[in-house]
Every structure is written in structure tokens, then in C-alpha cells.
C-alpha positions as CSV (number, residue, x, y, z in Angstrom):
1,X,15.2,0.6,-19.7
2,X,17.6,3.7,-20.3
3,X,21.2,2.5,-18.5
4,X,21.3,6.0,-16.4
5,X,18.0,5.8,-15.1
6,X,17.9,5.1,-11.2
7,X,14.2,6.0,-10.4
8,X,11.9,3.2,-11.0
9,X,8.0,3.5,-12.3
10,X,5.3,1.7,-11.4
11,X,2.3,1.8,-13.5
12,X,-1.2,0.6,-12.9
13,X,-2.7,-2.1,-14.8
14,X,-6.2,-1.4,-16.5
15,X,-8.7,-1.3,-19.8
16,X,-6.4,1.3,-21.2
17,X,-3.1,-1.1,-20.8
18,X,-4.5,-4.6,-20.9
19,X,-3.4,-5.8,-24.1
20,X,-0.1,-7.9,-23.8
21,X,1.7,-6.4,-27.2
22,X,1.1,-2.6,-25.6
23,X,2.2,-4.0,-21.9
24,X,5.6,-5.3,-23.5
25,X,6.2,-1.5,-25.0
26,X,5.5,-0.2,-21.6
27,X,7.7,-2.9,-20.2
28,X,10.6,-1.5,-23.0
29,X,10.1,2.0,-22.2
30,X,10.8,1.4,-18.6
31,X,8.3,0.1,-16.6
32,X,9.6,-1.6,-13.6
33,X,6.5,-2.8,-11.1
34,X,2.9,-3.0,-12.4
35,X,0.6,-2.3,-10.0
36,X,-2.9,-4.4,-9.8
37,X,-5.6,-2.7,-8.3
38,X,-7.4,-4.6,-6.2
39,X,-10.4,-2.4,-6.1
40,X,-11.6,-3.1,-8.9
41,X,-12.3,-6.7,-10.7
42,X,-12.4,-10.2,-9.5
43,X,-10.0,-12.8,-8.4
44,X,-9.5,-14.2,-11.9
45,X,-9.0,-10.7,-13.5
46,X,-6.1,-10.3,-11.6
47,X,-4.3,-13.6,-11.8
48,X,-5.0,-13.6,-15.6
49,X,-3.2,-10.2,-15.6
50,X,-0.6,-11.2,-13.5
51,X,-0.1,-14.1,-16.1
52,X,-0.2,-11.5,-19.1
53,X,2.7,-9.7,-17.1
54,X,5.1,-12.4,-16.9
55,X,4.6,-13.4,-20.0
56,X,5.0,-9.9,-21.5
57,X,8.2,-9.4,-19.0
58,X,9.8,-12.8,-20.4
59,X,8.9,-11.3,-24.1
60,X,10.8,-8.2,-23.1
61,X,13.7,-9.7,-21.5
62,X,13.0,-7.8,-18.7
63,X,12.1,-8.7,-15.1
64,X,9.2,-6.5,-13.5
65,X,7.5,-6.8,-10.4
66,X,3.7,-7.0,-9.4
67,X,2.6,-5.0,-6.6
68,X,-1.1,-6.1,-5.5
69,X,-2.6,-3.4,-3.9
70,X,-5.4,-3.8,-1.2
71,X,-8.3,-1.7,-1.3
72,X,-8.6,-1.5,2.4
73,X,-12.0,-0.5,4.0
74,X,-14.8,1.2,1.9
75,X,-15.4,4.4,3.6
76,X,-18.0,5.7,1.1
77,X,-21.4,6.9,0.5
78,X,-24.0,4.3,-0.7
79,X,-25.5,5.3,-4.3
80,X,-27.9,7.7,-5.4
81,X,-31.5,8.1,-7.4
82,X,-30.1,8.2,-11.1
83,X,-26.5,7.8,-9.6
84,X,-25.7,11.7,-8.6
85,X,-27.1,14.6,-6.7
86,X,-26.6,18.1,-6.7
87,X,-25.5,19.4,-3.0
88,X,-26.4,23.1,-2.4
89,X,-24.0,25.4,0.2
90,X,-26.0,26.1,3.3
91,X,-28.3,23.1,2.8
92,X,-28.9,19.9,5.3
93,X,-27.6,17.0,4.1
94,X,-28.5,13.3,6.1
95,X,-25.6,10.7,5.9
96,X,-28.0,7.8,7.6
97,X,-26.4,4.1,8.1
98,X,-29.9,2.8,7.9
99,X,-31.0,3.9,4.7
100,X,-31.9,1.2,2.5
101,X,-33.3,3.2,-0.3
102,X,-31.2,5.3,-2.9
103,X,-30.1,8.6,-2.0
104,X,-31.1,12.1,-3.2
105,X,-30.2,16.0,-2.6
106,X,-31.2,15.7,0.9
107,X,-29.5,12.6,2.4
108,X,-27.8,9.3,1.3
109,X,-27.1,5.7,2.6
110,X,-23.8,4.7,4.0
111,X,-21.2,1.5,2.8
112,X,-19.5,2.8,6.0
113,X,-21.9,1.8,8.5
114,X,-19.9,2.7,11.6
115,X,-19.4,6.9,10.9
116,X,-22.4,7.5,13.2
117,X,-19.7,6.0,16.1
118,X,-16.7,7.9,14.9
119,X,-17.9,11.3,14.8
120,X,-19.4,14.2,17.0
121,X,-20.9,17.6,16.2
122,X,-18.6,19.9,15.3
123,X,-16.1,17.4,13.0
124,X,-15.6,18.6,9.3
125,X,-16.0,15.9,6.8
126,X,-14.7,15.9,3.1
127,X,-16.4,13.7,0.5
128,X,-15.2,12.6,-2.9
129,X,-11.3,13.9,-2.6
130,X,-11.9,16.8,-0.5
131,X,-14.5,18.7,-3.3
132,X,-17.5,18.5,-1.3
133,X,-17.4,19.6,2.5
134,X,-20.3,19.0,5.1
135,X,-20.2,20.4,8.8
136,X,-21.4,17.8,11.3
137,X,-24.1,19.0,13.1
138,X,-25.3,16.5,15.2
139,X,-25.3,12.5,15.6
140,X,-29.2,11.1,15.8
141,X,-28.9,7.1,16.1
142,X,-27.7,6.1,12.8
143,X,-27.7,9.5,11.3
144,X,-25.0,11.9,10.9
145,X,-26.8,15.5,10.2
146,X,-24.9,17.7,8.6
147,X,-24.6,21.4,7.2
148,X,-23.3,21.5,3.3
149,X,-20.1,23.9,3.2
150,X,-18.8,23.4,0.1
151,X,-21.4,21.7,-2.5
152,X,-21.1,20.5,-5.8
153,X,-22.2,16.9,-8.0
154,X,-22.1,13.9,-5.5
155,X,-22.1,10.5,-7.1
156,X,-22.2,6.7,-6.1
157,X,-19.9,5.5,-3.5
158,X,-17.5,8.3,-3.0
159,X,-14.9,8.4,-0.3
160,X,-15.3,10.1,2.8
161,X,-12.5,11.7,4.9
162,X,-12.5,13.0,8.6
163,X,-10.6,16.4,8.6
164,X,-7.4,15.2,10.6
165,X,-8.7,11.6,10.6
166,X,-10.2,9.8,13.5
167,X,-12.0,6.7,11.5
168,X,-12.1,3.5,12.9
169,X,-11.9,1.5,10.2
170,X,-9.6,-1.5,10.1
171,X,-7.1,-1.5,7.7
172,X,-7.6,-4.8,6.7
173,X,-10.9,-6.1,5.6
174,X,-12.3,-9.7,5.2
175,X,-12.0,-8.6,1.7
176,X,-8.4,-8.0,1.5
177,X,-7.9,-10.9,3.2
178,X,-9.3,-13.2,0.4
179,X,-7.4,-10.4,-2.0
180,X,-4.3,-11.7,-0.3
181,X,-4.7,-15.2,-1.0
182,X,-5.0,-14.4,-4.5
183,X,-2.2,-12.7,-4.7
184,X,-0.4,-14.8,-3.3
185,X,-1.4,-17.4,-5.6
186,X,0.4,-15.8,-8.3
187,X,3.3,-14.8,-6.3
188,X,3.0,-10.7,-6.2
189,X,6.1,-9.4,-5.1
190,X,5.1,-6.8,-3.0
191,X,1.2,-6.3,-1.3
192,X,0.1,-2.6,-0.4
193,X,-1.6,-2.1,2.7
194,X,-4.1,0.6,2.4
195,X,-5.0,3.0,5.1
196,X,-2.7,1.6,8.0
197,X,-2.9,3.2,11.4
198,X,0.2,1.8,13.2
199,X,2.7,-1.0,13.1
200,X,0.3,-4.0,14.2
201,X,-1.6,-3.4,10.9
202,X,1.5,-3.8,8.9
203,X,2.6,-6.8,11.5
204,X,-1.2,-8.4,10.7
205,X,-0.8,-7.9,7.0
206,X,2.4,-9.7,6.8
207,X,1.5,-12.7,9.0
208,X,-1.5,-13.1,6.6
209,X,0.7,-13.0,3.2
210,X,3.2,-15.3,5.1
211,X,0.6,-17.7,6.0
212,X,-1.1,-17.5,2.2
213,X,2.2,-18.0,0.3
214,X,3.6,-20.5,2.9
215,X,2.3,-23.6,0.2
216,X,4.4,-21.4,-2.3
217,X,7.6,-20.7,-0.3
218,X,6.7,-17.2,-1.4
219,X,7.1,-13.8,1.2
220,X,5.9,-10.8,-0.7
221,X,7.6,-7.3,0.5
222,X,5.1,-5.1,2.3
223,X,4.4,-1.5,1.3
224,X,2.9,0.9,4.1
225,X,0.4,3.0,2.2
226,X,0.5,6.4,4.7
227,X,-2.6,7.7,3.7
228,X,-4.0,8.4,7.2
229,X,-3.8,11.2,9.7
230,X,-3.3,9.0,12.4
231,X,-0.4,7.4,10.4
232,X,2.2,10.2,10.7
233,X,2.8,10.3,14.5
234,X,3.6,6.6,14.1
235,X,5.1,6.8,10.9
236,X,8.8,5.5,12.2
237,X,7.3,2.3,13.7
238,X,5.4,1.9,10.9
239,X,8.1,2.0,8.4
240,X,10.1,-0.2,10.6
241,X,7.1,-2.9,10.5
242,X,7.2,-2.8,6.4
243,X,9.4,-3.0,3.5
244,X,8.8,0.4,2.1
245,X,6.0,3.3,2.2
246,X,3.8,4.6,-0.4
247,X,3.3,8.1,-0.1
248,X,0.0,7.7,-0.8
249,X,-0.7,12.0,-1.3
250,X,-4.6,11.9,-2.2
251,X,-6.1,10.5,0.8
252,X,-3.1,11.8,3.1
253,X,-4.0,15.5,1.6
254,X,-7.7,15.2,2.5
255,X,-6.9,14.3,5.9
256,X,-4.6,16.9,6.8
257,X,-4.5,19.2,4.5
258,X,-2.9,19.9,0.8
259,X,-0.1,22.5,2.2
260,X,1.1,19.7,4.7
261,X,1.7,16.9,2.0
262,X,5.2,18.5,0.4
263,X,7.0,18.5,3.7
264,X,5.6,14.9,4.7
265,X,6.7,14.0,1.4
266,X,9.9,15.0,2.0
267,X,10.2,13.4,5.5
268,X,8.8,10.2,4.6
269,X,11.3,9.5,1.8
270,X,13.8,10.4,4.2
271,X,13.2,8.2,6.9
272,X,12.5,5.4,4.6
273,X,16.1,5.5,3.1
274,X,17.3,6.1,7.1
275,X,16.0,2.5,7.8
276,X,16.9,1.4,4.9
277,X,13.5,0.8,3.5
278,X,11.7,1.4,-0.1
279,X,9.9,4.4,-1.1
280,X,7.1,5.4,-3.4
281,X,6.2,8.8,-4.4
282,X,2.2,8.4,-5.9
283,X,-1.0,10.4,-6.8
284,X,-1.4,13.1,-9.9
285,X,1.8,12.5,-10.6
286,X,1.1,12.9,-14.4
287,X,-2.8,13.4,-14.2
288,X,-3.1,15.6,-17.6
289,X,-1.6,12.7,-19.2
290,X,-4.7,10.9,-18.8
291,X,-6.3,12.9,-21.6
292,X,-3.2,14.9,-22.9
293,X,0.1,13.6,-25.0
294,X,1.9,16.1,-23.1
295,X,2.8,16.9,-18.9
296,X,2.5,20.2,-17.6
297,X,5.4,22.2,-16.4
298,X,3.8,21.6,-12.8
299,X,4.0,17.8,-13.0
300,X,7.4,17.9,-14.4
301,X,8.6,19.6,-11.4
302,X,6.4,17.5,-9.2
303,X,8.3,13.8,-11.0
304,X,11.9,15.6,-10.5
305,X,11.2,16.9,-7.0
306,X,10.4,13.1,-5.8
307,X,13.9,12.0,-7.8
308,X,15.6,14.7,-6.2
309,X,13.9,13.8,-2.6
310,X,15.3,10.3,-3.2
311,X,12.1,8.4,-4.0
312,X,12.9,4.5,-5.2
313,X,10.0,5.0,-7.4
314,X,7.3,7.2,-9.0
315,X,3.6,6.1,-9.6
316,X,1.0,6.2,-12.3
317,X,-2.4,5.8,-11.6
318,X,-5.0,6.9,-13.9
319,X,-2.9,7.7,-16.2
320,X,-1.9,4.1,-17.4
321,X,-4.7,2.2,-15.9
322,X,-7.5,4.4,-18.3
323,X,-5.6,7.2,-19.6
324,X,-5.3,8.1,-23.4
325,X,-1.8,7.6,-23.7
326,X,-0.5,5.0,-21.2
327,X,2.5,4.3,-23.4
328,X,3.7,7.7,-23.9
329,X,3.2,8.4,-20.3
330,X,6.0,6.0,-19.5
331,X,8.4,7.4,-21.6
332,X,7.9,11.0,-20.6
333,X,8.2,9.9,-17.0
334,X,11.2,8.5,-17.5
335,X,13.3,11.2,-19.3
336,X,12.0,13.4,-16.6
337,X,13.5,10.7,-14.0
338,X,16.7,10.6,-16.0
339,X,17.3,14.5,-16.4
340,X,16.6,15.0,-12.8
341,X,19.2,12.3,-11.5
342,X,21.6,14.1,-14.1
343,X,21.6,17.2,-11.9
344,X,21.8,15.5,-8.4
345,X,24.4,16.4,-5.9
346,X,25.7,13.5,-4.6
347,X,28.2,13.9,-1.6
348,X,28.9,10.1,-1.0
349,X,31.5,10.9,2.0
350,X,29.4,13.5,3.6
351,X,27.0,10.8,4.0
352,X,29.5,8.0,5.5
353,X,30.4,10.9,7.9
354,X,29.7,9.7,11.6
355,X,28.1,6.3,10.5
356,X,29.3,3.2,11.9
357,X,28.7,-0.6,10.6
358,X,28.4,-3.3,12.8
359,X,27.7,-6.3,10.2
360,X,30.2,-7.5,7.6
361,X,27.6,-8.0,5.0
362,X,26.9,-4.0,5.5
363,X,30.3,-3.1,5.7
364,X,31.5,-4.6,2.4
365,X,28.3,-3.0,0.7
366,X,29.1,0.8,2.3
367,X,33.1,-0.1,1.0
368,X,32.3,-1.0,-2.4
369,X,30.4,2.7,-2.8
370,X,32.8,4.5,-1.5
371,X,36.0,2.6,-3.6
372,X,33.4,2.8,-6.7
373,X,33.0,6.6,-6.0
374,X,36.8,7.3,-5.8
375,X,37.9,5.2,-8.4
376,X,35.2,6.0,-11.0
377,X,34.3,2.7,-11.4
378,X,31.8,1.6,-14.5
379,X,29.9,-0.7,-12.3
380,X,29.5,-2.4,-9.1
381,X,28.1,-5.7,-9.2
382,X,26.6,-7.2,-5.9
383,X,26.4,-11.3,-6.2
384,X,23.3,-11.6,-4.0
385,X,21.2,-14.2,-2.8
386,X,18.7,-12.2,-0.7
387,X,19.1,-8.9,-2.5
388,X,20.2,-7.4,1.2
389,X,23.4,-6.1,-0.5
390,X,21.8,-4.3,-3.3
391,X,19.0,-2.9,-0.9
392,X,22.0,-1.1,1.4
393,X,23.6,0.1,-1.6
394,X,20.8,1.8,-3.2
395,X,20.4,3.9,-0.3
396,X,22.9,6.1,-0.7
397,X,23.3,8.4,-3.6
398,X,25.8,7.2,-6.6
399,X,25.9,7.8,-10.0
400,X,28.0,4.7,-10.4
401,X,25.0,1.9,-11.7
402,X,24.6,-1.3,-9.2
403,X,24.1,-4.4,-10.9
404,X,22.2,-7.3,-8.7
405,X,23.4,-10.9,-9.7
406,X,20.9,-13.6,-8.4
407,X,20.1,-17.0,-8.8
408,X,16.9,-16.9,-7.9
409,X,13.8,-15.2,-9.7
410,X,12.0,-14.0,-6.8
411,X,14.7,-12.1,-5.6
412,X,15.4,-10.7,-9.2
413,X,11.7,-9.2,-9.4
414,X,11.7,-7.9,-5.6
415,X,15.0,-6.0,-6.5
416,X,12.9,-4.1,-9.4
417,X,11.9,-1.7,-7.3
418,X,15.3,-0.7,-5.6
419,X,16.5,2.6,-6.7
420,X,20.0,2.6,-9.3
421,X,19.5,-1.3,-9.0
422,X,19.2,-3.4,-12.2
423,X,18.5,-6.7,-11.1
424,X,20.0,-9.7,-13.5
425,X,19.6,-13.6,-12.9
426,X,23.0,-15.2,-12.8
427,X,23.7,-19.2,-12.9
428,X,23.7,-20.8,-9.5
429,X,27.3,-21.7,-8.5
430,X,28.6,-22.6,-5.4
431,X,32.2,-21.8,-7.0
432,X,33.2,-18.5,-6.3
433,X,35.6,-17.8,-9.0
434,X,33.0,-19.5,-11.4
435,X,30.3,-16.9,-10.1
436,X,33.1,-13.9,-10.5
437,X,33.4,-15.3,-14.4
438,X,30.1,-15.3,-15.1
439,X,29.5,-11.5,-13.8
440,X,31.8,-10.5,-15.8
441,X,30.7,-12.1,-18.5
442,X,27.3,-10.5,-17.8
443,X,28.6,-7.0,-18.0
444,X,30.6,-7.3,-21.4
445,X,27.5,-9.0,-23.1
446,X,25.6,-6.2,-22.2
447,X,28.3,-3.5,-23.1
448,X,28.6,-2.0,-19.5
449,X,32.0,-2.5,-19.4
450,X,34.8,-2.5,-22.1
451,X,38.5,-3.9,-21.9
452,X,40.3,-2.0,-19.4
453,X,37.4,-0.7,-17.0
454,X,37.5,-0.6,-13.7
455,X,34.5,-2.4,-11.9
456,X,33.7,-3.1,-8.2
457,X,32.1,-6.5,-7.0
458,X,30.9,-7.8,-3.7
459,X,30.0,-11.6,-3.2
460,X,30.3,-14.2,-0.2
461,X,32.1,-17.2,0.8
462,X,30.8,-19.4,0.8
463,X,28.5,-18.9,-1.9
464,X,24.3,-18.7,-1.6
465,X,24.7,-18.1,2.0
466,X,22.2,-15.3,2.8
467,X,23.5,-12.5,5.0
468,X,27.3,-13.9,3.7
469,X,28.5,-11.1,1.7
470,X,32.2,-11.0,3.1
471,X,34.4,-9.7,0.1
472,X,34.9,-7.0,-1.8
473,X,37.2,-7.2,-5.3
474,X,38.3,-4.6,-7.7
475,X,38.5,-5.8,-10.8
476,X,39.7,-4.8,-15.0
477,X,37.8,-5.9,-17.6
478,X,39.9,-8.5,-19.7
């Protein structure tokens, strides 16, 4: 990982990237968070892949986080005779919740049996990421009778969205609840919840994760995937109930329209930062690299703009799961992020104007940023138990790298997603001076500071108390 890159990279593991050797190379190239997509594979598959991630991380000498991405409700059509059908514009097409036989060009069954209760005449349904558009003419019992407005090939189990939102499917299904138990068996650092509509969905997910993780004494971070139109008016309450959000631009664009997404992306990232939460920007960021060795210029701009918006991480899906160039995609994305960050305008003084801090630990964190910025420090070091100090620091734009030293592996892994934070494992020590000496040794061993360099340290006294950061020290390397 280049020392100057602040933005983190999330990549999805799949058939194209599931060998230990390739995964280790991807981590060395800059991969920070591995996404396990629970829409595919068995519990045993995910447990095995999580073990492979931990082993590859150990070999690479860099801890990475694991994010378990829940499938969510299956709002999909059923299967077709021959696997697909051609829908012709202007022709009728029936979505039938009671149909058991394979579909054809006149109609198909539904995996989502509640659709007839969720729609009415005049509604617009978008299938296969909006490539197929159906106008609802009438609902008759279990049948949703439509006219094809935009036709094309429709294949098995493609997704259904309702324009403007309004489908009642719960965010957490029985499968998701079982998958949460699986994710806690390998202590996933983050759990991403698909299709949450409100804060209650996230609170339920947190309760399920905490119960499932209790025997392992593990509590994961919760990421809300914003992909429903209904989530937008309740965005702030969802952010408050989560540890971070994912700007899931695929399903969201289908429901609210493509043109609305760029402004929503900026708003969501800004809101997450204001509430000291994380933001991940996802979907089609480097889509052309599924098949091509270089990205398009538009994709380069897309990644760079997300970085300039202040996102904590940019995410790859099919590019690394099934693409031809998973390693090269990571390398290219890392270069784009670094170049965008070099062009960032940091206005730390302006960011602090009008702000007040009521907590001692948060005040110390902000004081460290201000001091490091004005002294031209080489590094900021946060000795942290929970990672909260590093998180607060990471919410402000600063070109001084933040090194977070923690004695807890779980905290180290979780901080792998924090923008501009390099998490390191430290020796557990109750003695402040010993811990400070260890911190400088870490920096010197890695060539981060040279004799005479100024760096800033925050820590707490007594050591090891969560929320106890109460000391700021300005140091000069010996």
C-alpha cells in the first residue's frame, strides 16, 4: 500500500480471485477490505474464504478487514424455459406469483410472492437493472398484468425494482439471519445490510449480530447499503443507526433514476462524515476492467470524484470477483486514488470554524490534527483501544498520515476501512512511557520518521481505557 494513499479499496472475492497466491498479491497491491458476497456460495464456502483471507493477510504482513455482504430479500422473477425469453415492446407480459411452470415470452413466475400486493395499475417496474421496463395495467389475484415498454432479453432470476420505490420486502430475511450466524463464526469485521428502509432495519441487524457474536465476544461494524428510494428521506436516521453507509449506485439508480445518483452520492458521503460514520462508494467503478486491462477515462474520473467527495473507500464487485484482471484493477484503482488525493484542497482551519467539542478525547483528537497540520508533522500517532480517536481524526481532510496503534487485532482490522488511517498492532502495555517508546520504534522501523522529524502522539492515562484519550504530545524523533 503506498504510504500516501488515504482512500481504502474494497474488493469482492470470487472465482477470479480465490487463490491464496493471487489474494496475497492483491493485498500487497493495496487491497484493504475483502467483501464476501453472501448472495452466492454456501456457509462452508464463506468460512473457507475468510480463513484464506486471514492467512494471505498474515503472509503479506498487512491486516485487512472482512465485510460480509448480506443478500437481502430476493425481489426477482422466476425461471424461464431455456433460461431466457425475448420481451417485445407493446406486448402483454404477466408476472404470476402462483405460476410453477417455467416462463416464456408471455409471462413468468415470481420468487418475490408479495409483488401483487405491492403494485397497482399505473406503476412502472424495472427488471434486470432497468434494462427491461414494464407498465402495470392491472392486478388480478396473484397476477400482475403488464405491457412491455422497453423490451429485450430477460433471463432467469433477474431483479425487480419499482420506480420510485415502495416494495414491502423486509431488509432481513431468514437466510440473512442464518448468514449473520455464519459471519460471526469467522468474526467478520463488518456486516453490510442490503435494502434497509429505516433505522429499525439497522437496529435489528445490530441486535442479531451482537447475539450471534456474543459467544466469540465479537461485535462487527454495520454498513447500511443505500439502494431503496424509501431510504433517502430517512437517510439521517439510517446513518445514525449504522457505523457506515454504502452508496450502492446500482439498485438505487434503478429506483430514483440515473440522473439523481451523483448528487445523492455527494450528499451521502458528506452526511456520513458529519456524523463520524464511514462511507463506501460502490457499483461499476471500474466495470470495463472485467474484460479490459485499462479502465475508461470516465471510470478514472468516477473513482477520482468519489475520492474528492471524501469517501472512505471505493469498491470493486465483478471486476475482482469474476473479471480477467483482478490484480491489475486493484493496482490501477490505487494509482487513481493517490493521484486524486494529491490534488485535494485541505482547509483544516475552515473545517474547525464554528465547531465545538464536548468530549475530552474528541477534543484531543482534533487538537492533534490542528497541531500536526500547522507544524508540518511527518505523522500523527493515535494509541487507541477502541479506534474511536482514529475514526474522529479520519473525518477531517489532512495530508498527514495517521498511524493508529492498538493492542487489539479486532480494532486493527476494523480500522482498515478508515480513510487516511494505517492501523498497526502494538504491544499491550499499562505503562504510558513504554507505550510511547514502542510507538516511536514502530515509526522508525518502517522508515516513517527520520531523526529530527516532528510527529504528534495522542494517548490516554491510564492506558487501555476505552474513551480515555486525554493527552497530546509533540515529539521529535531521536
